Structures are given as C-alpha cells and as structure tokens.
LUMTOR-412419 format. One record per residue (C-alpha): chain; residue number from 1; x, y, z. Coordinates in steps of 0.25 Angstrom, whole numbers, plus 5000, padded with zeros to 4 digits. Layout:
N
<node unit="A" pos="NUM" xx="X" yy="Y" zz="Z"/>
...
***
This chain:
343
<node unit="A" pos="1" xx="4997" yy="5133" zz="5102"/>
<node unit="A" pos="2" xx="4985" yy="5142" zz="5099"/>
<node unit="A" pos="3" xx="4995" yy="5154" zz="5099"/>
<node unit="A" pos="4" xx="5004" yy="5147" zz="5088"/>
<node unit="A" pos="5" xx="4991" yy="5143" zz="5079"/>
<node unit="A" pos="6" xx="4987" yy="5157" zz="5081"/>
<node unit="A" pos="7" xx="5000" yy="5163" zz="5075"/>
<node unit="A" pos="8" xx="4999" yy="5151" zz="5064"/>
<node unit="A" pos="9" xx="4986" yy="5155" zz="5060"/>
<node unit="A" pos="10" xx="4989" yy="5170" zz="5058"/>
<node unit="A" pos="11" xx="5001" yy="5167" zz="5052"/>
<node unit="A" pos="12" xx="4994" yy="5159" zz="5041"/>
<node unit="A" pos="13" xx="4983" yy="5169" zz="5040"/>
<node unit="A" pos="14" xx="4993" yy="5179" zz="5036"/>
<node unit="A" pos="15" xx="4999" yy="5170" zz="5027"/>
<node unit="A" pos="16" xx="4984" yy="5168" zz="5021"/>
<node unit="A" pos="17" xx="4981" yy="5184" zz="5021"/>
<node unit="A" pos="18" xx="4993" yy="5187" zz="5014"/>
<node unit="A" pos="19" xx="4990" yy="5176" zz="5003"/>
<node unit="A" pos="20" xx="4977" yy="5182" zz="5002"/>
<node unit="A" pos="21" xx="4982" yy="5196" zz="5000"/>
<node unit="A" pos="22" xx="4992" yy="5191" zz="4990"/>
<node unit="A" pos="23" xx="4981" yy="5183" zz="4982"/>
<node unit="A" pos="24" xx="4971" yy="5194" zz="4982"/>
<node unit="A" pos="25" xx="4982" yy="5204" zz="4977"/>
<node unit="A" pos="26" xx="4984" yy="5197" zz="4966"/>
<node unit="A" pos="27" xx="4971" yy="5197" zz="4960"/>
<node unit="A" pos="28" xx="4972" yy="5211" zz="4952"/>
<node unit="A" pos="29" xx="4985" yy="5207" zz="4948"/>
<node unit="A" pos="30" xx="4982" yy="5194" zz="4941"/>
<node unit="A" pos="31" xx="4970" yy="5200" zz="4935"/>
<node unit="A" pos="32" xx="4975" yy="5212" zz="4928"/>
<node unit="A" pos="33" xx="4983" yy="5205" zz="4918"/>
<node unit="A" pos="34" xx="4971" yy="5197" zz="4914"/>
<node unit="A" pos="35" xx="4963" yy="5210" zz="4912"/>
<node unit="A" pos="36" xx="4974" yy="5216" zz="4905"/>
<node unit="A" pos="37" xx="4975" yy="5203" zz="4895"/>
<node unit="A" pos="38" xx="4960" yy="5207" zz="4891"/>
<node unit="A" pos="39" xx="4951" yy="5200" zz="4902"/>
<node unit="A" pos="40" xx="4940" yy="5210" zz="4907"/>
<node unit="A" pos="41" xx="4941" yy="5213" zz="4921"/>
<node unit="A" pos="42" xx="4928" yy="5206" zz="4924"/>
<node unit="A" pos="43" xx="4931" yy="5193" zz="4917"/>
<node unit="A" pos="44" xx="4945" yy="5193" zz="4926"/>
<node unit="A" pos="45" xx="4935" yy="5195" zz="4938"/>
<node unit="A" pos="46" xx="4926" yy="5184" zz="4934"/>
<node unit="A" pos="47" xx="4937" yy="5175" zz="4931"/>
<node unit="A" pos="48" xx="4943" yy="5176" zz="4946"/>
<node unit="A" pos="49" xx="4929" yy="5176" zz="4952"/>
<node unit="A" pos="50" xx="4924" yy="5164" zz="4944"/>
<node unit="A" pos="51" xx="4936" yy="5157" zz="4946"/>
<node unit="A" pos="52" xx="4937" yy="5158" zz="4961"/>
<node unit="A" pos="53" xx="4923" yy="5156" zz="4963"/>
<node unit="A" pos="54" xx="4924" yy="5142" zz="4955"/>
<node unit="A" pos="55" xx="4936" yy="5138" zz="4964"/>
<node unit="A" pos="56" xx="4927" yy="5143" zz="4976"/>
<node unit="A" pos="57" xx="4915" yy="5134" zz="4972"/>
<node unit="A" pos="58" xx="4918" yy="5123" zz="4982"/>
<node unit="A" pos="59" xx="4919" yy="5134" zz="4993"/>
<node unit="A" pos="60" xx="4906" yy="5139" zz="4989"/>
<node unit="A" pos="61" xx="4899" yy="5126" zz="4989"/>
<node unit="A" pos="62" xx="4904" yy="5123" zz="5003"/>
<node unit="A" pos="63" xx="4898" yy="5136" zz="5009"/>
<node unit="A" pos="64" xx="4886" yy="5135" zz="5001"/>
<node unit="A" pos="65" xx="4878" yy="5139" zz="5013"/>
<node unit="A" pos="66" xx="4883" yy="5154" zz="5009"/>
<node unit="A" pos="67" xx="4873" yy="5155" zz="4998"/>
<node unit="A" pos="68" xx="4861" yy="5154" zz="5007"/>
<node unit="A" pos="69" xx="4866" yy="5161" zz="5020"/>
<node unit="A" pos="70" xx="4874" yy="5173" zz="5015"/>
<node unit="A" pos="71" xx="4868" yy="5175" zz="4999"/>
<node unit="A" pos="72" xx="4869" yy="5191" zz="5000"/>
<node unit="A" pos="73" xx="4883" yy="5190" zz="5006"/>
<node unit="A" pos="74" xx="4888" yy="5181" zz="4995"/>
<node unit="A" pos="75" xx="4882" yy="5189" zz="4985"/>
<node unit="A" pos="76" xx="4888" yy="5201" zz="4989"/>
<node unit="A" pos="77" xx="4902" yy="5195" zz="4991"/>
<node unit="A" pos="78" xx="4901" yy="5191" zz="4977"/>
<node unit="A" pos="79" xx="4895" yy="5203" zz="4971"/>
<node unit="A" pos="80" xx="4904" yy="5214" zz="4978"/>
<node unit="A" pos="81" xx="4917" yy="5207" zz="4983"/>
<node unit="A" pos="82" xx="4918" yy="5198" zz="4972"/>
<node unit="A" pos="83" xx="4912" yy="5203" zz="4960"/>
<node unit="A" pos="84" xx="4912" yy="5218" zz="4962"/>
<node unit="A" pos="85" xx="4926" yy="5220" zz="4968"/>
<node unit="A" pos="86" xx="4933" yy="5210" zz="4958"/>
<node unit="A" pos="87" xx="4927" yy="5217" zz="4946"/>
<node unit="A" pos="88" xx="4930" yy="5232" zz="4950"/>
<node unit="A" pos="89" xx="4945" yy="5226" zz="4955"/>
<node unit="A" pos="90" xx="4948" yy="5220" zz="4942"/>
<node unit="A" pos="91" xx="4942" yy="5231" zz="4934"/>
<node unit="A" pos="92" xx="4950" yy="5241" zz="4940"/>
<node unit="A" pos="93" xx="4963" yy="5235" zz="4939"/>
<node unit="A" pos="94" xx="4962" yy="5234" zz="4924"/>
<node unit="A" pos="95" xx="4962" yy="5249" zz="4925"/>
<node unit="A" pos="96" xx="4972" yy="5252" zz="4937"/>
<node unit="A" pos="97" xx="4983" yy="5246" zz="4945"/>
<node unit="A" pos="98" xx="4979" yy="5233" zz="4953"/>
<node unit="A" pos="99" xx="4985" yy="5240" zz="4966"/>
<node unit="A" pos="100" xx="4977" yy="5252" zz="4963"/>
<node unit="A" pos="101" xx="4964" yy="5245" zz="4962"/>
<node unit="A" pos="102" xx="4965" yy="5237" zz="4974"/>
<node unit="A" pos="103" xx="4969" yy="5248" zz="4983"/>
<node unit="A" pos="104" xx="4957" yy="5257" zz="4978"/>
<node unit="A" pos="105" xx="4949" yy="5244" zz="4983"/>
<node unit="A" pos="106" xx="4955" yy="5246" zz="4997"/>
<node unit="A" pos="107" xx="4945" yy="5257" zz="4999"/>
<node unit="A" pos="108" xx="4935" yy="5247" zz="5001"/>
<node unit="A" pos="109" xx="4935" yy="5249" zz="5017"/>
<node unit="A" pos="110" xx="4935" yy="5264" zz="5016"/>
<node unit="A" pos="111" xx="4922" yy="5263" zz="5007"/>
<node unit="A" pos="112" xx="4915" yy="5254" zz="5017"/>
<node unit="A" pos="113" xx="4919" yy="5264" zz="5028"/>
<node unit="A" pos="114" xx="4913" yy="5275" zz="5020"/>
<node unit="A" pos="115" xx="4902" yy="5265" zz="5018"/>
<node unit="A" pos="116" xx="4899" yy="5264" zz="5033"/>
<node unit="A" pos="117" xx="4901" yy="5278" zz="5036"/>
<node unit="A" pos="118" xx="4893" yy="5285" zz="5025"/>
<node unit="A" pos="119" xx="4883" yy="5276" zz="5021"/>
<node unit="A" pos="120" xx="4879" yy="5267" zz="5035"/>
<node unit="A" pos="121" xx="4885" yy="5279" zz="5043"/>
<node unit="A" pos="122" xx="4892" yy="5272" zz="5052"/>
<node unit="A" pos="123" xx="4904" yy="5278" zz="5060"/>
<node unit="A" pos="124" xx="4917" yy="5273" zz="5056"/>
<node unit="A" pos="125" xx="4931" yy="5275" zz="5064"/>
<node unit="A" pos="126" xx="4941" yy="5285" zz="5061"/>
<node unit="A" pos="127" xx="4951" yy="5274" zz="5058"/>
<node unit="A" pos="128" xx="4942" yy="5270" zz="5047"/>
<node unit="A" pos="129" xx="4940" yy="5284" zz="5041"/>
<node unit="A" pos="130" xx="4956" yy="5284" zz="5041"/>
<node unit="A" pos="131" xx="4956" yy="5271" zz="5033"/>
<node unit="A" pos="132" xx="4947" yy="5278" zz="5023"/>
<node unit="A" pos="133" xx="4956" yy="5290" zz="5022"/>
<node unit="A" pos="134" xx="4968" yy="5283" zz="5020"/>
<node unit="A" pos="135" xx="4961" yy="5273" zz="5010"/>
<node unit="A" pos="136" xx="4957" yy="5285" zz="5002"/>
<node unit="A" pos="137" xx="4969" yy="5292" zz="5002"/>
<node unit="A" pos="138" xx="4978" yy="5281" zz="5000"/>
<node unit="A" pos="139" xx="4969" yy="5278" zz="4987"/>
<node unit="A" pos="140" xx="4970" yy="5292" zz="4983"/>
<node unit="A" pos="141" xx="4987" yy="5290" zz="4983"/>
<node unit="A" pos="142" xx="4984" yy="5276" zz="4975"/>
<node unit="A" pos="143" xx="4977" yy="5282" zz="4963"/>
<node unit="A" pos="144" xx="4985" yy="5294" zz="4964"/>
<node unit="A" pos="145" xx="4974" yy="5305" zz="4965"/>
<node unit="A" pos="146" xx="4985" yy="5316" zz="4964"/>
<node unit="A" pos="147" xx="4986" yy="5311" zz="4949"/>
<node unit="A" pos="148" xx="4972" yy="5312" zz="4945"/>
<node unit="A" pos="149" xx="4970" yy="5296" zz="4948"/>
<node unit="A" pos="150" xx="4981" yy="5289" zz="4941"/>
<node unit="A" pos="151" xx="4973" yy="5278" zz="4938"/>
<node unit="A" pos="152" xx="4961" yy="5274" zz="4929"/>
<node unit="A" pos="153" xx="4949" yy="5280" zz="4936"/>
<node unit="A" pos="154" xx="4940" yy="5269" zz="4932"/>
<node unit="A" pos="155" xx="4950" yy="5259" zz="4938"/>
<node unit="A" pos="156" xx="4949" yy="5265" zz="4951"/>
<node unit="A" pos="157" xx="4935" yy="5266" zz="4951"/>
<node unit="A" pos="158" xx="4933" yy="5251" zz="4948"/>
<node unit="A" pos="159" xx="4943" yy="5248" zz="4960"/>
<node unit="A" pos="160" xx="4933" yy="5256" zz="4969"/>
<node unit="A" pos="161" xx="4922" yy="5249" zz="4965"/>
<node unit="A" pos="162" xx="4930" yy="5236" zz="4969"/>
<node unit="A" pos="163" xx="4930" yy="5243" zz="4983"/>
<node unit="A" pos="164" xx="4916" yy="5247" zz="4983"/>
<node unit="A" pos="165" xx="4913" yy="5232" zz="4981"/>
<node unit="A" pos="166" xx="4919" yy="5229" zz="4993"/>
<node unit="A" pos="167" xx="4912" yy="5239" zz="4999"/>
<node unit="A" pos="168" xx="4899" yy="5234" zz="4993"/>
<node unit="A" pos="169" xx="4901" yy="5220" zz="4998"/>
<node unit="A" pos="170" xx="4904" yy="5226" zz="5013"/>
<node unit="A" pos="171" xx="4891" yy="5234" zz="5013"/>
<node unit="A" pos="172" xx="4883" yy="5222" zz="5008"/>
<node unit="A" pos="173" xx="4889" yy="5213" zz="5020"/>
<node unit="A" pos="174" xx="4886" yy="5224" zz="5030"/>
<node unit="A" pos="175" xx="4873" yy="5227" zz="5025"/>
<node unit="A" pos="176" xx="4869" yy="5212" zz="5027"/>
<node unit="A" pos="177" xx="4876" yy="5214" zz="5041"/>
<node unit="A" pos="178" xx="4864" yy="5220" zz="5048"/>
<node unit="A" pos="179" xx="4861" yy="5217" zz="5062"/>
<node unit="A" pos="180" xx="4851" yy="5205" zz="5058"/>
<node unit="A" pos="181" xx="4862" yy="5200" zz="5049"/>
<node unit="A" pos="182" xx="4872" yy="5201" zz="5060"/>
<node unit="A" pos="183" xx="4864" yy="5192" zz="5070"/>
<node unit="A" pos="184" xx="4862" yy="5183" zz="5060"/>
<node unit="A" pos="185" xx="4877" yy="5183" zz="5055"/>
<node unit="A" pos="186" xx="4880" yy="5180" zz="5070"/>
<node unit="A" pos="187" xx="4873" yy="5167" zz="5071"/>
<node unit="A" pos="188" xx="4876" yy="5162" zz="5058"/>
<node unit="A" pos="189" xx="4890" yy="5157" zz="5053"/>
<node unit="A" pos="190" xx="4898" yy="5168" zz="5046"/>
<node unit="A" pos="191" xx="4899" yy="5165" zz="5031"/>
<node unit="A" pos="192" xx="4911" yy="5158" zz="5027"/>
<node unit="A" pos="193" xx="4922" yy="5168" zz="5020"/>
<node unit="A" pos="194" xx="4925" yy="5158" zz="5010"/>
<node unit="A" pos="195" xx="4911" yy="5154" zz="5006"/>
<node unit="A" pos="196" xx="4908" yy="5168" zz="5005"/>
<node unit="A" pos="197" xx="4920" yy="5170" zz="4995"/>
<node unit="A" pos="198" xx="4916" yy="5159" zz="4986"/>
<node unit="A" pos="199" xx="4903" yy="5163" zz="4985"/>
<node unit="A" pos="200" xx="4906" yy="5177" zz="4983"/>
<node unit="A" pos="201" xx="4915" yy="5172" zz="4971"/>
<node unit="A" pos="202" xx="4903" yy="5165" zz="4966"/>
<node unit="A" pos="203" xx="4893" yy="5176" zz="4966"/>
<node unit="A" pos="204" xx="4905" yy="5185" zz="4961"/>
<node unit="A" pos="205" xx="4908" yy="5176" zz="4949"/>
<node unit="A" pos="206" xx="4893" yy="5175" zz="4946"/>
<node unit="A" pos="207" xx="4891" yy="5190" zz="4946"/>
<node unit="A" pos="208" xx="4903" yy="5191" zz="4938"/>
<node unit="A" pos="209" xx="4898" yy="5181" zz="4927"/>
<node unit="A" pos="210" xx="4887" yy="5192" zz="4925"/>
<node unit="A" pos="211" xx="4896" yy="5204" zz="4924"/>
<node unit="A" pos="212" xx="4908" yy="5199" zz="4918"/>
<node unit="A" pos="213" xx="4902" yy="5189" zz="4908"/>
<node unit="A" pos="214" xx="4914" yy="5181" zz="4906"/>
<node unit="A" pos="215" xx="4909" yy="5173" zz="4893"/>
<node unit="A" pos="216" xx="4914" yy="5186" zz="4885"/>
<node unit="A" pos="217" xx="4928" yy="5184" zz="4892"/>
<node unit="A" pos="218" xx="4939" yy="5180" zz="4882"/>
<node unit="A" pos="219" xx="4943" yy="5168" zz="4889"/>
<node unit="A" pos="220" xx="4956" yy="5167" zz="4880"/>
<node unit="A" pos="221" xx="4962" yy="5177" zz="4888"/>
<node unit="A" pos="222" xx="4964" yy="5168" zz="4899"/>
<node unit="A" pos="223" xx="4972" yy="5157" zz="4892"/>
<node unit="A" pos="224" xx="4983" yy="5169" zz="4888"/>
<node unit="A" pos="225" xx="4991" yy="5178" zz="4896"/>
<node unit="A" pos="226" xx="4990" yy="5191" zz="4903"/>
<node unit="A" pos="227" xx="5002" yy="5202" zz="4905"/>
<node unit="A" pos="228" xx="5008" yy="5205" zz="4918"/>
<node unit="A" pos="229" xx="5018" yy="5216" zz="4919"/>
<node unit="A" pos="230" xx="5024" yy="5211" zz="4905"/>
<node unit="A" pos="231" xx="5023" yy="5194" zz="4909"/>
<node unit="A" pos="232" xx="5013" yy="5186" zz="4903"/>
<node unit="A" pos="233" xx="5005" yy="5176" zz="4914"/>
<node unit="A" pos="234" xx="4994" yy="5167" zz="4909"/>
<node unit="A" pos="235" xx="4980" yy="5173" zz="4911"/>
<node unit="A" pos="236" xx="4975" yy="5160" zz="4917"/>
<node unit="A" pos="237" xx="4986" yy="5160" zz="4928"/>
<node unit="A" pos="238" xx="4982" yy="5175" zz="4931"/>
<node unit="A" pos="239" xx="4967" yy="5169" zz="4933"/>
<node unit="A" pos="240" xx="4972" yy="5159" zz="4941"/>
<node unit="A" pos="241" xx="4979" yy="5169" zz="4951"/>
<node unit="A" pos="242" xx="4967" yy="5176" zz="4951"/>
<node unit="A" pos="243" xx="4956" yy="5166" zz="4954"/>
<node unit="A" pos="244" xx="4964" yy="5156" zz="4963"/>
<node unit="A" pos="245" xx="4974" yy="5166" zz="4970"/>
<node unit="A" pos="246" xx="4967" yy="5180" zz="4969"/>
<node unit="A" pos="247" xx="4953" yy="5174" zz="4974"/>
<node unit="A" pos="248" xx="4952" yy="5160" zz="4979"/>
<node unit="A" pos="249" xx="4966" yy="5161" zz="4987"/>
<node unit="A" pos="250" xx="4966" yy="5176" zz="4992"/>
<node unit="A" pos="251" xx="4951" yy="5173" zz="4998"/>
<node unit="A" pos="252" xx="4954" yy="5160" zz="5004"/>
<node unit="A" pos="253" xx="4967" yy="5165" zz="5011"/>
<node unit="A" pos="254" xx="4961" yy="5177" zz="5014"/>
<node unit="A" pos="255" xx="4949" yy="5171" zz="5021"/>
<node unit="A" pos="256" xx="4957" yy="5162" zz="5029"/>
<node unit="A" pos="257" xx="4968" yy="5172" zz="5032"/>
<node unit="A" pos="258" xx="4957" yy="5181" zz="5039"/>
<node unit="A" pos="259" xx="4952" yy="5170" zz="5048"/>
<node unit="A" pos="260" xx="4966" yy="5168" zz="5053"/>
<node unit="A" pos="261" xx="4970" yy="5183" zz="5054"/>
<node unit="A" pos="262" xx="4964" yy="5194" zz="5061"/>
<node unit="A" pos="263" xx="4957" yy="5204" zz="5051"/>
<node unit="A" pos="264" xx="4965" yy="5215" zz="5055"/>
<node unit="A" pos="265" xx="4978" yy="5207" zz="5050"/>
<node unit="A" pos="266" xx="4970" yy="5201" zz="5037"/>
<node unit="A" pos="267" xx="4967" yy="5214" zz="5034"/>
<node unit="A" pos="268" xx="4981" yy="5220" zz="5035"/>
<node unit="A" pos="269" xx="4985" yy="5209" zz="5025"/>
<node unit="A" pos="270" xx="4974" yy="5210" zz="5016"/>
<node unit="A" pos="271" xx="4978" yy="5224" zz="5014"/>
<node unit="A" pos="272" xx="4991" yy="5218" zz="5007"/>
<node unit="A" pos="273" xx="4982" yy="5213" zz="4995"/>
<node unit="A" pos="274" xx="4984" yy="5227" zz="4989"/>
<node unit="A" pos="275" xx="4998" yy="5229" zz="4992"/>
<node unit="A" pos="276" xx="4999" yy="5215" zz="4985"/>
<node unit="A" pos="277" xx="4991" yy="5218" zz="4974"/>
<node unit="A" pos="278" xx="4999" yy="5231" zz="4971"/>
<node unit="A" pos="279" xx="5012" yy="5224" zz="4972"/>
<node unit="A" pos="280" xx="5009" yy="5213" zz="4963"/>
<node unit="A" pos="281" xx="5002" yy="5223" zz="4953"/>
<node unit="A" pos="282" xx="5016" yy="5230" zz="4955"/>
<node unit="A" pos="283" xx="5024" yy="5217" zz="4952"/>
<node unit="A" pos="284" xx="5016" yy="5210" zz="4942"/>
<node unit="A" pos="285" xx="5009" yy="5221" zz="4934"/>
<node unit="A" pos="286" xx="5017" yy="5232" zz="4935"/>
<node unit="A" pos="287" xx="5007" yy="5241" zz="4942"/>
<node unit="A" pos="288" xx="5017" yy="5250" zz="4950"/>
<node unit="A" pos="289" xx="5010" yy="5261" zz="4961"/>
<node unit="A" pos="290" xx="5018" yy="5273" zz="4964"/>
<node unit="A" pos="291" xx="5022" yy="5276" zz="4978"/>
<node unit="A" pos="292" xx="5010" yy="5284" zz="4982"/>
<node unit="A" pos="293" xx="5001" yy="5274" zz="4977"/>
<node unit="A" pos="294" xx="5008" yy="5264" zz="4985"/>
<node unit="A" pos="295" xx="5008" yy="5273" zz="4998"/>
<node unit="A" pos="296" xx="4992" yy="5276" zz="4995"/>
<node unit="A" pos="297" xx="4990" yy="5260" zz="4992"/>
<node unit="A" pos="298" xx="4995" yy="5259" zz="5007"/>
<node unit="A" pos="299" xx="4987" yy="5269" zz="5012"/>
<node unit="A" pos="300" xx="4974" yy="5263" zz="5006"/>
<node unit="A" pos="301" xx="4977" yy="5250" zz="5012"/>
<node unit="A" pos="302" xx="4980" yy="5256" zz="5025"/>
<node unit="A" pos="303" xx="4967" yy="5264" zz="5025"/>
<node unit="A" pos="304" xx="4958" yy="5253" zz="5020"/>
<node unit="A" pos="305" xx="4964" yy="5244" zz="5032"/>
<node unit="A" pos="306" xx="4960" yy="5255" zz="5042"/>
<node unit="A" pos="307" xx="4947" yy="5257" zz="5036"/>
<node unit="A" pos="308" xx="4943" yy="5243" zz="5036"/>
<node unit="A" pos="309" xx="4949" yy="5239" zz="5049"/>
<node unit="A" pos="310" xx="4941" yy="5251" zz="5056"/>
<node unit="A" pos="311" xx="4928" yy="5248" zz="5048"/>
<node unit="A" pos="312" xx="4915" yy="5243" zz="5056"/>
<node unit="A" pos="313" xx="4913" yy="5229" zz="5059"/>
<node unit="A" pos="314" xx="4911" yy="5220" zz="5046"/>
<node unit="A" pos="315" xx="4899" yy="5215" zz="5044"/>
<node unit="A" pos="316" xx="4892" yy="5201" zz="5048"/>
<node unit="A" pos="317" xx="4894" yy="5196" zz="5034"/>
<node unit="A" pos="318" xx="4909" yy="5195" zz="5028"/>
<node unit="A" pos="319" xx="4915" yy="5206" zz="5021"/>
<node unit="A" pos="320" xx="4921" yy="5202" zz="5008"/>
<node unit="A" pos="321" xx="4936" yy="5201" zz="5010"/>
<node unit="A" pos="322" xx="4945" yy="5204" zz="4997"/>
<node unit="A" pos="323" xx="4950" yy="5214" zz="4984"/>
<node unit="A" pos="324" xx="4950" yy="5224" zz="4990"/>
<node unit="A" pos="325" xx="4950" yy="5229" zz="5005"/>
<node unit="A" pos="326" xx="4957" yy="5218" zz="5010"/>
<node unit="A" pos="327" xx="4955" yy="5222" zz="5025"/>
<node unit="A" pos="328" xx="4947" yy="5213" zz="5033"/>
<node unit="A" pos="329" xx="4936" yy="5219" zz="5043"/>
<node unit="A" pos="330" xx="4932" yy="5210" zz="5056"/>
<node unit="A" pos="331" xx="4927" yy="5197" zz="5050"/>
<node unit="A" pos="332" xx="4919" yy="5187" zz="5058"/>
<node unit="A" pos="333" xx="4924" yy="5172" zz="5059"/>
<node unit="A" pos="334" xx="4923" yy="5166" zz="5045"/>
<node unit="A" pos="335" xx="4919" yy="5179" zz="5037"/>
<node unit="A" pos="336" xx="4926" yy="5186" zz="5025"/>
<node unit="A" pos="337" xx="4937" yy="5196" zz="5030"/>
<node unit="A" pos="338" xx="4931" yy="5211" zz="5026"/>
<node unit="A" pos="339" xx="4937" yy="5220" zz="5014"/>
<node unit="A" pos="340" xx="4943" yy="5210" zz="5004"/>
<node unit="A" pos="341" xx="4935" yy="5207" zz="4991"/>
<node unit="A" pos="342" xx="4942" yy="5198" zz="4980"/>
<node unit="A" pos="343" xx="4950" yy="5206" zz="4969"/>
***
C-alpha cells in the first residue's frame, strides 16, 4: 500500500513539475507580443506581478505571521527574485530572442559558485568547476561569439542582470543563515513556500509600482490586440496567460512538485523550462535558433545542473525557486527549491 502511494505521489509530482515548467516557459512568449505592441517592459512586469499579488492576497493573509518572523527574507525575495529578475528578463526579451535570454539566466548557478569560491573563499568540487566551464562554453555557442556576438549586447547584459539578481537573493539568504540563524531555524518551523511567494509578489509589486509608474501606461493597449508571428491575439488574453498561468499556476505546481519528488528529479524537469521556452518561441514567435545555438543551449543546461547539484548545501532560509535556473538545491521540509525565480 505504501509503495503504491509512493509511486502515485511521484507520478503526480512529475506531472505537476512538467506543468510548472510549461507554465514558466511560456511567460516570455506571452510577454514579448505585448512589449512589441507598445507596452514598456517595466509596465508588463508590473501588470504581471501586481495581478499575481492580487490573486495571492488570501494566501498572504493566511501566512501573515511571516511578516513578523521573516521580514528580511520576504523583502529579499520580493526585491531580487521577483522585481529584479522579471524587470531584467522582460527588458532583455524586448531586444533578444526569448530562448537566448533564458539560457543566459542559467549562468546563475555558475555565478553562485564563483561567489562561493572567490568572495567567500570556500572550496568547490571539481564537478562544480566542470559545470561552470560547460555553462560558460555553452553560452558562448548560444551568443555565437565567433560572429562577434550575433545578438544585441545590451539585451545580453540585461539577461545577465536577471541572473545576477538570482545570485543576489541566494547571497542574501546565505548571509542571513549564519550559525546563530541556523540554530534558530532548527528550532522554528521553516517558512511556508507558498506564503513566501505570496509576500514576495506583494513586495515586488510595491517596488515595481515606484519604478514603473504604471499611471503613465497606455491602458488602451490592453483593449487591443498583439501580433504573434503574423496572428492577432487579444492583449487581455496574453496578460491573463502571464498572470494566471505563467505566475500563479507555475509557482503553485512547482512548489507541490518539489515536495512530491526528490530535488534532483525536480531539478532535471525544471531544466525543461528553457527547452519549452525556446520551443514555444520557435513555434509562436518565429524565433529560430541555429544548430550550434541549440547544442550550446543544451550544454548550458547540463552545466547549470552539474554546478547547482555540486554546490554547497543551501542556506537555512529558502532560496527562491524560478525565471531562471530551475535546478533545485536540497531544500528542507517546507522550503522553496533553490534556483528558480519568476520570469
């Protein structure tokens, strides 16, 4: 009976992880037509985060104790993993293909290991170093360095900024996870991941309201349509896709899947996010990648997975799960999986 329940749980977890990867992977594909229709990337980010925050308000109220118990964690998640990652990611896809922007974000595990090795001066394994080399080499193929960077340099830098925001959140969590913090964390209940997500979206919405100033947005564009590779799609439908599917559904299914699967299996499935995003952009937006870029993209994913899997044990606080590097670290019960930030 227990074995049967375990198999059913793993099957359900695998299905939910696939749904989460598909939902996350579609965010850029839905956002890019809105940006090309005239909406500023920051306004699209604000609409996504504010809309998802409204949907998650009941969850935030249920976990309102987190405001008192983990204010730094919620602020860091909202500022870096929500506002920072999404703002940089959506700005980057306004200039470069969706698949390329997402693959650049997969450098985050390599950047984390660089921080650990050169700033904290802690040793890393040979496998982790190999993962970094693979990720960087694969990225060189994705951006076609032999052709003098075939993509917009600013767009690539913006995508790298999204990766750095993920690293910033990891570092913030690790900084707050010193020995005293770890001892306290062992005595206290770990923060509920869905509650952290809800408050992260609220904090992100507040930050983005100040930065994006949505009162200056051309709201009439949401009543029109956007071009998706020659076809007209209602703008409100794309916005609903971004808010409900690519954010709320993606997070909820992702959190549940990590609880049902081992972190390693969830990490492998999460890597499909980049593949799904590239495939959707190919079919729906007509953004074709060359054979060397596809090989490079696969190499980036393999390197990111090796680097994240070989990283030092995650800090006591949860590391943001999402938009980006999709490979969970070893989470404690009830914590967020590492490496994914909403995008």
